[in-house]
C-alpha positions in Angstrom: 13.7 13.6 3.5 11.1 13.3 5.6 7.6 15.3 4.6 4.0 15.3 6.4 2.0 12.5 4.5 -1.5 13.8 4.0 -3.7 12.6 6.1 -6.8 10.4 5.2 -9.9 10.2 5.9 -11.8 6.5 6.6 -14.9 7.5 7.6 -15.9 9.2 4.1 -16.4 6.3 1.1 -14.6 7.3 -2.2 -16.4 9.8 -4.2 -17.5 8.7 -8.1 -14.5 9.6 -9.8 -12.2 7.7 -7.3 -15.2 4.6 -7.4 -14.9 5.0 -11.4 -11.2 5.1 -11.2 -11.0 1.9 -9.2 -13.0 -0.1 -11.0 -10.8 0.6 -14.1 -7.5 0.1 -11.8 -9.6 -3.5 -11.0 -9.4 -4.6 -14.4 -7.0 -7.5 -16.2 -5.4 -4.7 -18.6 -5.0 -2.3 -15.4 -3.9 -5.0 -13.1 -1.2 -5.8 -15.6 0.2 -2.4 -16.3 0.1 -1.5 -12.9 2.8 -5.1 -11.7 4.9 -4.2 -14.8 4.9 -0.9 -15.2 3.5 1.4 -12.6 5.7 0.4 -9.8 8.8 1.6 -11.7 7.4 4.5 -12.5 5.6 5.4 -9.1 8.7 6.1 -6.9 10.0 8.3 -9.8 7.1 10.8 -10.6 6.6 10.8 -6.7 10.0 12.2 -6.0 9.9 14.5 -9.1 6.3 16.1 -7.9 7.3 16.1 -4.6 4.6 13.4 -3.4 2.0 15.5 -5.0 1.5 12.7 -8.5 1.6 9.0 -9.3 -0.5 6.9 -11.7 -2.7 6.0 -8.7 -4.0 9.9 -8.9 -6.6 10.5 -6.4 -5.8 7.7 -4.1 -3.3 8.3 -1.1 0.1 7.0 -2.2 3.6 6.9 -1.3 7.2 5.4 -1.3 7.7 2.8 0.9 11.4 2.3 1.8 12.6 -1.3 2.3 15.8 -3.6 2.2 15.8 -6.4 -0.3 14.9 -10.0 2.1 17.7 -11.6 0.0 19.7 -8.8 -1.5 20.1 -6.8 0.9 19.3 -4.3 -1.7 17.9 -0.6 -1.2 14.2 -1.2 -3.0 11.6 1.7 -3.1 7.6 0.7 -4.0 5.0 3.1 -4.0 1.9 1.8 -2.2 -1.7 3.4 -1.5 -1.8 4.2 2.5 -4.5 5.6 5.1 -4.5 6.3 8.7 -5.5 4.5 11.7 -4.9 6.7 14.7 -1.5 7.4 14.7 -0.5 4.3 12.7 0.0 4.4 8.6 -2.0 1.0 7.2 -1.0 -0.6 3.7 -2.3 -3.3 2.5 -0.4 -6.3 0.6 -2.6 -6.6 -2.5 -0.4 -7.5 -5.3 -3.4 -6.2 -7.4 -5.3 -10.1 -6.1 -2.5 -12.3 -7.9 -1.4 -15.5 -6.5 2.0 -14.2 -4.7 2.5 -11.2 -2.1 4.3 -8.0 -3.6 8.4 -8.3 -3.1 7.8 -5.6 -0.7 6.0 -7.6 1.6 8.9 -10.2 1.6 11.4 -7.7 2.8 9.6 -5.6 5.0 8.8 -9.3 6.7 12.7 -10.0 7.0 14.0 -6.3 7.4 10.9 -4.5 9.5 12.4 -1.1 9.8 11.4 1.0 6.8 11.1 4.2 5.4 7.7 5.2 4.5 7.4 9.0 2.8 10.8 9.9 4.4 10.1 8.7 7.8 11.7 6.0 9.5 9.0 3.3 10.5 9.0 0.0 11.7 6.3 -2.8 10.3 3.9 -5.1 11.6 1.5 -7.6 10.0 -2.3 -7.1 11.8 -2.6 -10.7 12.8 -6.1 -9.9 15.1 -9.1 -11.2 13.1 -11.2 -8.9 14.3 -8.7 -5.8 13.8 -8.0 -7.4 10.2 -11.8 -6.9 9.1 -12.2 -3.4 10.7 -8.9 -2.5 8.7 -10.6 -4.1 5.7 -13.6 -2.3 5.2 -11.4 1.1 6.0 -9.2 -0.1 3.4 -12.3 -0.9 0.9 -13.5 3.3 1.8 -9.8 4.5 0.7 -9.7 1.8 -2.6 -12.3 0.6 -3.0 -10.7 -2.0 -5.9 -9.1 -3.6 -2.6 -12.7 -5.9 -2.2 -12.0 -6.8 -5.3 -8.7 -8.0 -4.8 -9.0 -10.1 -1.8 -11.8 -12.2 -3.8 -9.5 -13.1 -6.2 -6.5 -13.3 -3.6 -8.9 -15.5 -1.4 -10.0 -17.7 -4.9 -6.5 -18.6 -4.9 -5.7 -19.4 -1.3 -4.1 -16.3 -0.6 -4.9 -13.9 2.3 -4.1 -10.3 1.6 -2.0 -9.2 4.7 -2.5 -5.6 6.3 0.8 -4.0 7.8 0.5 -1.3 10.1 3.8 1.3 9.9 4.0 3.2 13.3 7.0 5.8 14.2 10.3 4.2 15.0 11.2 4.8 18.8 14.7 6.7 18.2 17.8 4.8 19.5 
């Protein structure tokens, strides 16, 4: 069931608590918990709270539903998002790890996804100037993204940014 996504204003920098929580999220223990626990817990929390609560607390988060690239099975992952006009933007950071998150591979193989209960089409942003602009916006929403980008670059990985556009009805 689709619900209205909270509109995310990227013109404002994150507040003091959000910057503090983001700094905690960028620590090694928090990244470990995020990769091994939160990704399983957040879709459940979001479903049970009707989109009001997840472990990301103050950061806008919703459920991305993909089809497994190899298995074809239905997958659900909670991801932080923001808006750029009518597009929803998500970042495949995987907390700065050396590999992309599994959901990134799934949406590359099957770009028709569901986000926040709405059918959408995913496309990776390729234009360097657009990427730079969206990275700045992402850093305003979740300051840890800058740390994740730095750490991923040290491992020779560029963090993909994905735009989700409302799917056209057939």
